PyMOL Python script that loads the backbone (N, CA, C, O; Angstrom):
from pymol import cmd

cmd.read_pdbstr("""\
ATOM      1  N   MET A   1     -30.198   9.341 -28.220  1.00  0.00           N
ATOM      2  CA  MET A   1     -29.089  10.016 -26.731  1.00  0.00           C
ATOM      3  C   MET A   1     -28.054  11.352 -27.795  1.00  0.00           C
ATOM      4  O   MET A   1     -27.373  11.372 -28.820  1.00  0.00           O
ATOM      5  N   HIS A   2     -28.636  12.518 -26.473  1.00  0.00           N
ATOM      6  CA  HIS A   2     -27.433  13.533 -27.013  1.00  0.00           C
ATOM      7  C   HIS A   2     -26.317  13.718 -27.706  1.00  0.00           C
ATOM      8  O   HIS A   2     -25.244  13.313 -27.260  1.00  0.00           O
ATOM      9  N   PRO A   3     -26.391  14.223 -28.647  1.00  0.00           N
ATOM     10  CA  PRO A   3     -24.820  14.179 -29.234  1.00  0.00           C
ATOM     11  C   PRO A   3     -23.856  14.836 -28.147  1.00  0.00           C
ATOM     12  O   PRO A   3     -23.145  14.066 -27.501  1.00  0.00           O
ATOM     13  N   GLU A   4     -23.809  15.698 -27.992  1.00  0.00           N
ATOM     14  CA  GLU A   4     -23.052  16.498 -26.633  1.00  0.00           C
ATOM     15  C   GLU A   4     -22.586  15.146 -25.160  1.00  0.00           C
ATOM     16  O   GLU A   4     -21.523  14.866 -24.604  1.00  0.00           O
ATOM     17  N   ILE A   5     -24.166  14.577 -25.000  1.00  0.00           N
ATOM     18  CA  ILE A   5     -23.529  13.975 -24.467  1.00  0.00           C
ATOM     19  C   ILE A   5     -22.327  12.831 -24.693  1.00  0.00           C
ATOM     20  O   ILE A   5     -21.332  12.661 -23.988  1.00  0.00           O
ATOM     21  N   LEU A   6     -22.798  11.974 -26.104  1.00  0.00           N
ATOM     22  CA  LEU A   6     -22.354  11.066 -26.950  1.00  0.00           C
ATOM     23  C   LEU A   6     -20.473  11.218 -27.028  1.00  0.00           C
ATOM     24  O   LEU A   6     -19.646  10.306 -27.037  1.00  0.00           O
ATOM     25  N   ARG A   7     -20.242  12.802 -27.077  1.00  0.00           N
ATOM     26  CA  ARG A   7     -19.180  13.483 -27.631  1.00  0.00           C
ATOM     27  C   ARG A   7     -18.484  13.153 -25.875  1.00  0.00           C
ATOM     28  O   ARG A   7     -17.325  12.751 -25.773  1.00  0.00           O
ATOM     29  N   GLU A   8     -19.206  13.345 -24.835  1.00  0.00           N
ATOM     30  CA  GLU A   8     -18.614  13.355 -24.035  1.00  0.00           C
ATOM     31  C   GLU A   8     -18.558  12.239 -23.343  1.00  0.00           C
ATOM     32  O   GLU A   8     -17.729  12.274 -22.433  1.00  0.00           O
ATOM     33  N   LEU A   9     -19.478  10.720 -23.518  1.00  0.00           N
ATOM     34  CA  LEU A   9     -18.753   9.797 -23.670  1.00  0.00           C
ATOM     35  C   LEU A   9     -17.501   8.797 -23.814  1.00  0.00           C
ATOM     36  O   LEU A   9     -16.878   7.900 -23.245  1.00  0.00           O
ATOM     37  N   THR A  10     -17.571   9.562 -24.940  1.00  0.00           N
ATOM     38  CA  THR A  10     -16.673   9.077 -26.387  1.00  0.00           C
ATOM     39  C   THR A  10     -15.188   9.507 -25.680  1.00  0.00           C
ATOM     40  O   THR A  10     -14.315   8.708 -25.342  1.00  0.00           O
ATOM     41  N   ALA A  11     -15.139  10.961 -25.552  1.00  0.00           N
ATOM     42  CA  ALA A  11     -13.945  11.479 -25.127  1.00  0.00           C
ATOM     43  C   ALA A  11     -13.272  11.064 -23.545  1.00  0.00           C
ATOM     44  O   ALA A  11     -12.097  10.755 -23.344  1.00  0.00           O
ATOM     45  N   LEU A  12     -14.668  11.178 -22.233  1.00  0.00           N
ATOM     46  CA  LEU A  12     -13.537   9.753 -20.936  1.00  0.00           C
ATOM     47  C   LEU A  12     -13.736   9.037 -21.835  1.00  0.00           C
ATOM     48  O   LEU A  12     -12.910   9.549 -22.591  1.00  0.00           O
ATOM     49  N   ARG A  13     -14.271   8.038 -22.561  1.00  0.00           N
ATOM     50  CA  ARG A  13     -13.348   6.504 -22.489  1.00  0.00           C
ATOM     51  C   ARG A  13     -11.873   6.749 -23.682  1.00  0.00           C
ATOM     52  O   ARG A  13     -10.843   6.131 -23.413  1.00  0.00           O
ATOM     53  N   GLY A  14     -11.899   7.584 -24.833  1.00  0.00           N
ATOM     54  CA  GLY A  14     -10.757   7.498 -24.426  1.00  0.00           C
ATOM     55  C   GLY A  14      -9.650   8.343 -23.663  1.00  0.00           C
ATOM     56  O   GLY A  14      -8.503   8.103 -24.041  1.00  0.00           O
ATOM     57  N   ARG A  15      -9.748   9.029 -22.935  1.00  0.00           N
ATOM     58  CA  ARG A  15      -8.564   9.139 -22.045  1.00  0.00           C
ATOM     59  C   ARG A  15      -8.638   8.561 -21.107  1.00  0.00           C
ATOM     60  O   ARG A  15      -7.610   8.847 -20.495  1.00  0.00           O
ATOM     61  N   GLU A  16      -9.534   7.489 -20.191  1.00  0.00           N
ATOM     62  CA  GLU A  16      -9.592   6.176 -19.610  1.00  0.00           C
ATOM     63  C   GLU A  16      -8.311   5.684 -20.706  1.00  0.00           C
ATOM     64  O   GLU A  16      -7.207   6.174 -20.466  1.00  0.00           O
ATOM     65  N   LEU A  17      -8.433   4.668 -21.978  1.00  0.00           N
ATOM     66  CA  LEU A  17      -7.653   4.183 -22.575  1.00  0.00           C
ATOM     67  C   LEU A  17      -6.292   4.462 -22.832  1.00  0.00           C
ATOM     68  O   LEU A  17      -5.245   3.829 -22.964  1.00  0.00           O
ATOM     69  N   ARG A  18      -6.789   5.964 -22.862  1.00  0.00           N
ATOM     70  CA  ARG A  18      -5.238   6.353 -23.037  1.00  0.00           C
ATOM     71  C   ARG A  18      -4.072   5.865 -21.579  1.00  0.00           C
ATOM     72  O   ARG A  18      -3.038   5.208 -21.460  1.00  0.00           O
ATOM     73  N   GLU A  19      -4.765   6.449 -20.903  1.00  0.00           N
ATOM     74  CA  GLU A  19      -4.056   6.547 -19.185  1.00  0.00           C
ATOM     75  C   GLU A  19      -3.646   4.593 -18.673  1.00  0.00           C
ATOM     76  O   GLU A  19      -2.750   4.031 -18.042  1.00  0.00           O
ATOM     77  N   ARG A  20      -4.692   4.241 -19.277  1.00  0.00           N
ATOM     78  CA  ARG A  20      -4.705   2.782 -19.152  1.00  0.00           C
ATOM     79  C   ARG A  20      -3.289   2.025 -20.131  1.00  0.00           C
ATOM     80  O   ARG A  20      -2.626   1.041 -19.802  1.00  0.00           O
ATOM     81  N   ALA A  21      -3.196   2.567 -20.936  1.00  0.00           N
ATOM     82  CA  ALA A  21      -1.616   2.436 -21.922  1.00  0.00           C
ATOM     83  C   ALA A  21      -0.309   3.397 -21.250  1.00  0.00           C
ATOM     84  O   ALA A  21       0.455   3.551 -22.203  1.00  0.00           O
ATOM     85  N   HIS A  22       0.003   3.771 -20.610  1.00  0.00           N
ATOM     86  CA  HIS A  22       0.502   4.933 -20.657  1.00  0.00           C
ATOM     87  C   HIS A  22       0.956   4.204 -18.704  1.00  0.00           C
ATOM     88  O   HIS A  22       2.130   4.180 -18.334  1.00  0.00           O
ATOM     89  N   ARG A  23       0.094   3.839 -18.013  1.00  0.00           N
ATOM     90  CA  ARG A  23       0.538   3.457 -16.945  1.00  0.00           C
ATOM     91  C   ARG A  23       1.161   1.243 -17.564  1.00  0.00           C
ATOM     92  O   ARG A  23       1.898   0.424 -17.016  1.00  0.00           O
ATOM     93  N   ALA A  24       0.503   1.212 -18.593  1.00  0.00           N
ATOM     94  CA  ALA A  24       0.932  -0.056 -18.906  1.00  0.00           C
ATOM     95  C   ALA A  24       2.803   0.223 -19.761  1.00  0.00           C
ATOM     96  O   ALA A  24       3.891  -0.226 -19.401  1.00  0.00           O
ATOM     97  N   ARG A  25       2.523   0.924 -20.674  1.00  0.00           N
ATOM     98  CA  ARG A  25       4.019   1.361 -21.054  1.00  0.00           C
ATOM     99  C   ARG A  25       4.829   1.936 -19.759  1.00  0.00           C
ATOM    100  O   ARG A  25       5.995   2.202 -20.051  1.00  0.00           O
ATOM    101  N   LEU A  26       4.574   2.127 -18.737  1.00  0.00           N
ATOM    102  CA  LEU A  26       5.669   2.920 -17.831  1.00  0.00           C
ATOM    103  C   LEU A  26       5.857   1.169 -16.739  1.00  0.00           C
ATOM    104  O   LEU A  26       6.950   0.759 -16.345  1.00  0.00           O
ATOM    105  N   ALA A  27       4.815   0.611 -16.536  1.00  0.00           N
ATOM    106  CA  ALA A  27       5.021  -0.820 -16.185  1.00  0.00           C
ATOM    107  C   ALA A  27       6.161  -1.636 -16.488  1.00  0.00           C
ATOM    108  O   ALA A  27       6.906  -2.143 -15.649  1.00  0.00           O
ATOM    109  N   LYS A  28       6.287  -1.768 -18.136  1.00  0.00           N
ATOM    110  CA  LYS A  28       6.631  -2.306 -19.089  1.00  0.00           C
ATOM    111  C   LYS A  28       8.014  -1.818 -19.318  1.00  0.00           C
ATOM    112  O   LYS A  28       8.857  -2.529 -19.864  1.00  0.00           O
ATOM    113  N   ILE A  29       8.319  -0.297 -18.798  1.00  0.00           N
ATOM    114  CA  ILE A  29       9.703   0.133 -18.592  1.00  0.00           C
ATOM    115  C   ILE A  29      10.372  -0.169 -17.844  1.00  0.00           C
ATOM    116  O   ILE A  29      11.539  -0.459 -18.104  1.00  0.00           O
ATOM    117  N   ALA A  30       9.792  -0.214 -16.472  1.00  0.00           N
ATOM    118  CA  ALA A  30      10.572  -0.666 -15.103  1.00  0.00           C
ATOM    119  C   ALA A  30      10.684  -1.857 -15.080  1.00  0.00           C
ATOM    120  O   ALA A  30      11.617  -2.276 -14.395  1.00  0.00           O
ATOM    121  N   ILE A  31       9.631  -3.091 -15.943  1.00  0.00           N
ATOM    122  CA  ILE A  31      10.488  -4.353 -15.774  1.00  0.00           C
ATOM    123  C   ILE A  31      12.049  -4.595 -16.440  1.00  0.00           C
ATOM    124  O   ILE A  31      13.022  -5.175 -15.959  1.00  0.00           O
ATOM    125  N   ARG A  32      11.846  -3.821 -17.902  1.00  0.00           N
ATOM    126  CA  ARG A  32      12.625  -3.541 -18.773  1.00  0.00           C
ATOM    127  C   ARG A  32      13.922  -3.512 -17.483  1.00  0.00           C
ATOM    128  O   ARG A  32      14.635  -4.349 -16.929  1.00  0.00           O
ATOM    129  N   GLY A  33      13.677  -1.770 -17.409  1.00  0.00           N
ATOM    130  CA  GLY A  33      14.807  -1.393 -16.982  1.00  0.00           C
ATOM    131  C   GLY A  33      15.081  -2.050 -15.512  1.00  0.00           C
ATOM    132  O   GLY A  33      15.522  -1.110 -14.850  1.00  0.00           O
ATOM    133  N   ARG A  34      15.041  -3.041 -14.804  1.00  0.00           N
ATOM    134  CA  ARG A  34      15.250  -3.771 -14.072  1.00  0.00           C
ATOM    135  C   ARG A  34      15.945  -4.799 -14.361  1.00  0.00           C
ATOM    136  O   ARG A  34      17.009  -5.162 -13.859  1.00  0.00           O
ATOM    137  N   ARG A  35      15.212  -5.370 -15.346  1.00  0.00           N
ATOM    138  CA  ARG A  35      15.925  -6.725 -15.888  1.00  0.00           C
ATOM    139  C   ARG A  35      17.124  -6.216 -16.092  1.00  0.00           C
ATOM    140  O   ARG A  35      17.939  -6.551 -15.233  1.00  0.00           O
ATOM    141  N   HIS A  36      17.574  -5.434 -17.035  1.00  0.00           N
ATOM    142  CA  HIS A  36      18.262  -5.182 -17.702  1.00  0.00           C
ATOM    143  C   HIS A  36      19.490  -4.380 -17.057  1.00  0.00           C
ATOM    144  O   HIS A  36      20.569  -4.301 -17.644  1.00  0.00           O
ATOM    145  N   GLY A  37      19.199  -3.659 -15.532  1.00  0.00           N
ATOM    146  CA  GLY A  37      19.660  -2.633 -15.073  1.00  0.00           C
ATOM    147  C   GLY A  37      20.170  -3.631 -13.280  1.00  0.00           C
ATOM    148  O   GLY A  37      19.892  -3.315 -12.123  1.00  0.00           O
ATOM    149  N   ARG A  38      20.907  -4.743 -13.776  1.00  0.00           N
ATOM    150  CA  ARG A  38      20.734  -5.466 -12.006  1.00  0.00           C
ATOM    151  C   ARG A  38      22.173  -4.703 -11.377  1.00  0.00           C
ATOM    152  O   ARG A  38      22.442  -4.477 -10.197  1.00  0.00           O
ATOM    153  N   ASP A  39      22.886  -4.436 -12.465  1.00  0.00           N
ATOM    154  CA  ASP A  39      24.591  -3.626 -11.662  1.00  0.00           C
ATOM    155  C   ASP A  39      24.404  -2.516 -11.220  1.00  0.00           C
ATOM    156  O   ASP A  39      25.241  -1.839 -10.622  1.00  0.00           O
ATOM    157  N   LEU A  40      23.206  -2.194 -11.487  1.00  0.00           N
ATOM    158  CA  LEU A  40      22.897  -0.420 -11.046  1.00  0.00           C
ATOM    159  C   LEU A  40      23.081  -0.383  -9.526  1.00  0.00           C
ATOM    160  O   LEU A  40      22.695  -1.384  -8.922  1.00  0.00           O
ATOM    161  N   PRO A  41      23.674   0.737  -8.734  1.00  0.00           N
ATOM    162  CA  PRO A  41      23.514   0.792  -7.042  1.00  0.00           C
ATOM    163  C   PRO A  41      22.121   0.907  -7.055  1.00  0.00           C
ATOM    164  O   PRO A  41      21.505   1.502  -7.939  1.00  0.00           O
ATOM    165  N   ASP A  42      21.539   0.270  -5.955  1.00  0.00           N
ATOM    166  CA  ASP A  42      20.508   0.339  -4.885  1.00  0.00           C
ATOM    167  C   ASP A  42      19.955   2.223  -4.629  1.00  0.00           C
ATOM    168  O   ASP A  42      20.574   3.244  -4.331  1.00  0.00           O
ATOM    169  N   ASP A  43      18.839   1.985  -4.868  1.00  0.00           N
ATOM    170  CA  ASP A  43      18.711   3.663  -4.104  1.00  0.00           C
ATOM    171  C   ASP A  43      18.430   3.637  -3.225  1.00  0.00           C
ATOM    172  O   ASP A  43      18.339   2.483  -2.807  1.00  0.00           O
ATOM    173  N   ASP A  44      18.071   4.715  -2.228  1.00  0.00           N
ATOM    174  CA  ASP A  44      18.158   4.689  -1.149  1.00  0.00           C
ATOM    175  C   ASP A  44      16.643   5.159  -0.368  1.00  0.00           C
ATOM    176  O   ASP A  44      16.617   6.014   0.517  1.00  0.00           O
ATOM    177  N   PHE A  45      15.242   4.336  -0.942  1.00  0.00           N
ATOM    178  CA  PHE A  45      14.512   4.456  -0.619  1.00  0.00           C
ATOM    179  C   PHE A  45      13.983   3.831   1.089  1.00  0.00           C
ATOM    180  O   PHE A  45      15.004   3.282   1.504  1.00  0.00           O
ATOM    181  N   VAL A  46      13.575   3.780   1.496  1.00  0.00           N
ATOM    182  CA  VAL A  46      13.013   3.412   2.748  1.00  0.00           C
ATOM    183  C   VAL A  46      11.969   3.295   2.747  1.00  0.00           C
ATOM    184  O   VAL A  46      11.372   4.258   2.266  1.00  0.00           O
ATOM    185  N   ILE A  47      11.145   2.191   3.218  1.00  0.00           N
ATOM    186  CA  ILE A  47       9.817   1.766   3.855  1.00  0.00           C
ATOM    187  C   ILE A  47       9.573   2.820   4.871  1.00  0.00           C
ATOM    188  O   ILE A  47      10.387   3.195   5.716  1.00  0.00           O
ATOM    189  N   PRO A  48       8.255   3.298   4.682  1.00  0.00           N
ATOM    190  CA  PRO A  48       8.366   4.054   6.129  1.00  0.00           C
ATOM    191  C   PRO A  48       7.663   2.756   6.569  1.00  0.00           C
ATOM    192  O   PRO A  48       7.114   1.873   5.910  1.00  0.00           O
ATOM    193  N   ALA A  49       7.880   2.942   8.093  1.00  0.00           N
ATOM    194  CA  ALA A  49       7.000   2.345   9.326  1.00  0.00           C
ATOM    195  C   ALA A  49       5.520   2.107   9.272  1.00  0.00           C
ATOM    196  O   ALA A  49       4.928   3.182   9.376  1.00  0.00           O
ATOM    197  N   ILE A  50       4.763   1.149   9.155  1.00  0.00           N
ATOM    198  CA  ILE A  50       3.310   1.190   8.988  1.00  0.00           C
ATOM    199  C   ILE A  50       2.636   1.044  10.730  1.00  0.00           C
ATOM    200  O   ILE A  50       2.771  -0.044  11.292  1.00  0.00           O
ATOM    201  N   PRO A  51       2.062   1.996  11.337  1.00  0.00           N
ATOM    202  CA  PRO A  51       1.169   1.591  12.540  1.00  0.00           C
ATOM    203  C   PRO A  51       0.617   0.401  12.436  1.00  0.00           C
ATOM    204  O   PRO A  51       0.080  -0.122  11.460  1.00  0.00           O
ATOM    205  N   ASP A  52       0.859  -0.169  13.984  1.00  0.00           N
ATOM    206  CA  ASP A  52      -0.227  -1.524  13.960  1.00  0.00           C
ATOM    207  C   ASP A  52      -2.051  -1.211  14.712  1.00  0.00           C
ATOM    208  O   ASP A  52      -3.055  -1.922  14.739  1.00  0.00           O
ATOM    209  N   TYR A  53      -1.763   0.149  15.213  1.00  0.00           N
ATOM    210  CA  TYR A  53      -3.337   0.844  15.264  1.00  0.00           C
ATOM    211  C   TYR A  53      -3.964   1.645  14.562  1.00  0.00           C
ATOM    212  O   TYR A  53      -3.432   2.365  13.717  1.00  0.00           O
ATOM    213  N   VAL A  54      -4.577   1.632  14.695  1.00  0.00           N
ATOM    214  CA  VAL A  54      -5.621   2.774  13.371  1.00  0.00           C
ATOM    215  C   VAL A  54      -5.287   3.846  14.079  1.00  0.00           C
ATOM    216  O   VAL A  54      -5.266   4.707  13.199  1.00  0.00           O
ATOM    217  N   ASP A  55      -4.940   4.513  15.325  1.00  0.00           N
ATOM    218  CA  ASP A  55      -4.985   6.150  15.954  1.00  0.00           C
ATOM    219  C   ASP A  55      -3.314   6.064  15.831  1.00  0.00           C
ATOM    220  O   ASP A  55      -2.677   6.966  16.374  1.00  0.00           O
ATOM    221  N   GLY A  56      -2.382   4.691  14.927  1.00  0.00           N
ATOM    222  CA  GLY A  56      -1.528   5.450  14.698  1.00  0.00           C
ATOM    223  C   GLY A  56      -0.442   5.306  15.730  1.00  0.00           C
ATOM    224  O   GLY A  56       0.405   6.169  15.958  1.00  0.00           O
ATOM    225  N   SER A  57      -0.560   3.909  16.453  1.00  0.00           N
ATOM    226  CA  SER A  57       0.687   4.168  17.416  1.00  0.00           C
ATOM    227  C   SER A  57       1.048   2.529  17.021  1.00  0.00           C
ATOM    228  O   SER A  57       0.415   1.845  16.216  1.00  0.00           O
ATOM    229  N   PHE A  58       2.137   2.139  17.747  1.00  0.00           N
ATOM    230  CA  PHE A  58       2.958   0.902  17.217  1.00  0.00           C
ATOM    231  C   PHE A  58       2.497  -0.066  18.114  1.00  0.00           C
ATOM    232  O   PHE A  58       2.029   0.565  19.061  1.00  0.00           O
ATOM    233  N   ARG A  59       2.363  -1.453  18.347  1.00  0.00           N
ATOM    234  CA  ARG A  59       2.575  -2.265  19.305  1.00  0.00           C
ATOM    235  C   ARG A  59       3.943  -2.164  20.046  1.00  0.00           C
ATOM    236  O   ARG A  59       4.963  -1.630  19.611  1.00  0.00           O
ATOM    237  N   THR A  60       3.720  -2.940  21.562  1.00  0.00           N
ATOM    238  CA  THR A  60       5.108  -2.787  22.198  1.00  0.00           C
ATOM    239  C   THR A  60       5.274  -4.452  22.488  1.00  0.00           C
ATOM    240  O   THR A  60       4.507  -5.265  21.973  1.00  0.00           O
ATOM    241  N   ASP A  61       5.963  -4.691  23.044  1.00  0.00           N
ATOM    242  CA  ASP A  61       6.415  -6.019  22.872  1.00  0.00           C
ATOM    243  C   ASP A  61       6.624  -5.868  24.723  1.00  0.00           C
ATOM    244  O   ASP A  61       7.321  -5.016  25.273  1.00  0.00           O
ATOM    245  N   ARG A  62       5.999  -6.697  25.257  1.00  0.00           N
ATOM    246  CA  ARG A  62       6.235  -6.849  26.559  1.00  0.00           C
ATOM    247  C   ARG A  62       7.509  -8.186  27.039  1.00  0.00           C
ATOM    248  O   ARG A  62       7.784  -9.244  26.474  1.00  0.00           O
ATOM    249  N   ALA A  63       7.903  -7.736  27.940  1.00  0.00           N
ATOM    250  CA  ALA A  63       8.945  -9.038  28.708  1.00  0.00           C
ATOM    251  C   ALA A  63       8.449 -10.590  28.348  1.00  0.00           C
ATOM    252  O   ALA A  63       7.539 -11.264  27.865  1.00  0.00           O
ATOM    253  N   VAL A  64       9.005 -10.603  28.609  1.00  0.00           N
ATOM    254  CA  VAL A  64       8.818 -12.430  28.442  1.00  0.00           C
ATOM    255  C   VAL A  64       8.002 -12.792  29.531  1.00  0.00           C
ATOM    256  O   VAL A  64       6.897 -13.308  29.368  1.00  0.00           O
ATOM    257  N   GLY A  65       8.784 -12.398  31.299  1.00  0.00           N
ATOM    258  CA  GLY A  65       7.836 -13.127  32.080  1.00  0.00           C
ATOM    259  C   GLY A  65       6.742 -12.264  32.571  1.00  0.00           C
ATOM    260  O   GLY A  65       5.848 -12.572  33.359  1.00  0.00           O
ATOM    261  N   GLN A  66       6.986 -10.959  31.889  1.00  0.00           N
ATOM    262  CA  GLN A  66       5.414  -9.880  32.423  1.00  0.00           C
ATOM    263  C   GLN A  66       4.504 -10.359  32.015  1.00  0.00           C
ATOM    264  O   GLN A  66       4.788 -10.650  30.853  1.00  0.00           O
ATOM    265  N   VAL A  67       2.953 -10.827  32.343  1.00  0.00           N
ATOM    266  CA  VAL A  67       2.336 -11.651  31.682  1.00  0.00           C
ATOM    267  C   VAL A  67       0.959 -10.309  32.823  1.00  0.00           C
ATOM    268  O   VAL A  67      -0.035 -11.001  33.039  1.00  0.00           O
ATOM    269  N   THR A  68       0.860  -9.658  33.107  1.00  0.00           N
ATOM    270  CA  THR A  68       0.135  -8.900  33.819  1.00  0.00           C
ATOM    271  C   THR A  68      -0.333  -7.922  32.925  1.00  0.00           C
ATOM    272  O   THR A  68       0.253  -7.399  31.977  1.00  0.00           O
ATOM    273  N   SER A  69      -2.134  -7.645  33.612  1.00  0.00           N
ATOM    274  CA  SER A  69      -2.596  -6.884  32.256  1.00  0.00           C
ATOM    275  C   SER A  69      -2.533  -5.486  32.823  1.00  0.00           C
ATOM    276  O   SER A  69      -2.072  -5.227  33.934  1.00  0.00           O
ATOM    277  N   GLU A  70      -3.082  -4.512  31.886  1.00  0.00           N
ATOM    278  CA  GLU A  70      -2.755  -2.965  32.507  1.00  0.00           C
ATOM    279  C   GLU A  70      -2.981  -2.698  33.777  1.00  0.00           C
ATOM    280  O   GLU A  70      -2.336  -1.785  34.292  1.00  0.00           O
ATOM    281  N   THR A  71      -3.926  -3.419  34.539  1.00  0.00           N
ATOM    282  CA  THR A  71      -4.707  -3.171  36.331  1.00  0.00           C
ATOM    283  C   THR A  71      -3.128  -3.672  37.412  1.00  0.00           C
ATOM    284  O   THR A  71      -2.851  -3.337  38.564  1.00  0.00           O
ATOM    285  N   GLY A  72      -2.534  -4.373  36.649  1.00  0.00           N
ATOM    286  CA  GLY A  72      -1.857  -5.372  37.593  1.00  0.00           C
ATOM    287  C   GLY A  72      -2.498  -6.332  37.642  1.00  0.00           C
ATOM    288  O   GLY A  72      -1.851  -7.044  38.410  1.00  0.00           O
ATOM    289  N   GLN A  73      -3.353  -6.870  37.347  1.00  0.00           N
ATOM    290  CA  GLN A  73      -3.853  -8.706  37.738  1.00  0.00           C
ATOM    291  C   GLN A  73      -3.085  -9.040  36.557  1.00  0.00           C
ATOM    292  O   GLN A  73      -2.557  -8.453  35.613  1.00  0.00           O
ATOM    293  N   ALA A  74      -3.281 -10.551  37.113  1.00  0.00           N
ATOM    294  CA  ALA A  74      -3.092 -11.255  35.883  1.00  0.00           C
ATOM    295  C   ALA A  74      -4.478 -11.661  35.134  1.00  0.00           C
ATOM    296  O   ALA A  74      -5.567 -11.852  35.676  1.00  0.00           O
ATOM    297  N   PRO A  75      -4.231 -11.727  34.061  1.00  0.00           N
ATOM    298  CA  PRO A  75      -5.178 -12.700  33.069  1.00  0.00           C
ATOM    299  C   PRO A  75      -5.992 -13.327  33.264  1.00  0.00           C
ATOM    300  O   PRO A  75      -5.620 -13.768  34.352  1.00  0.00           O
ATOM    301  N   ALA A  76      -6.951 -13.805  33.074  1.00  0.00           N
ATOM    302  CA  ALA A  76      -8.327 -15.033  33.277  1.00  0.00           C
ATOM    303  C   ALA A  76      -7.849 -15.774  32.761  1.00  0.00           C
ATOM    304  O   ALA A  76      -7.068 -15.354  31.907  1.00  0.00           O
ATOM    305  N   GLY A  77      -7.944 -17.014  32.872  1.00  0.00           N
ATOM    306  CA  GLY A  77      -7.904 -18.520  32.108  1.00  0.00           C
ATOM    307  C   GLY A  77      -8.385 -18.722  31.267  1.00  0.00           C
ATOM    308  O   GLY A  77      -8.008 -19.226  30.209  1.00  0.00           O
ATOM    309  N   HIS A  78     -10.247 -17.992  31.937  1.00  0.00           N
ATOM    310  CA  HIS A  78     -11.411 -17.901  30.530  1.00  0.00           C
ATOM    311  C   HIS A  78     -11.852 -17.216  31.372  1.00  0.00           C
ATOM    312  O   HIS A  78     -11.651 -16.901  32.545  1.00  0.00           O
ATOM    313  N   ALA A  79     -13.036 -16.879  29.903  1.00  0.00           N
ATOM    314  CA  ALA A  79     -13.962 -15.984  30.252  1.00  0.00           C
ATOM    315  C   ALA A  79     -14.840 -16.291  31.304  1.00  0.00           C
ATOM    316  O   ALA A  79     -14.643 -17.423  31.747  1.00  0.00           O
ATOM    317  N   ALA A  80     -15.674 -15.714  31.812  1.00  0.00           N
ATOM    318  CA  ALA A  80     -16.513 -15.302  33.297  1.00  0.00           C
ATOM    319  C   ALA A  80     -17.947 -15.802  32.716  1.00  0.00           C
ATOM    320  O   ALA A  80     -18.957 -15.726  33.416  1.00  0.00           O
TER     321      ALA A  80
END
""", "prot")
cmd.dss("prot")
cmd.show_as("cartoon", "prot")
cmd.util.cbc("prot")
cmd.orient("prot")
């Protein structure tokens, strides 16, 4: 194999290993901080709402007694 290609592959592998070690180190720091920092105040992190449908809309729950379809007809009991 050409020396330049070998050099690039080796550099790429080194970068990947360093990134992996960095992520592992951050995870270890977070776990230790969480374990020893139980008396720290909670942050104000809010989980955003996740849409129910692909178009970004949310499902709306209908009233218990309201079982009509969009056209105003009651849904069929079985497929035709």
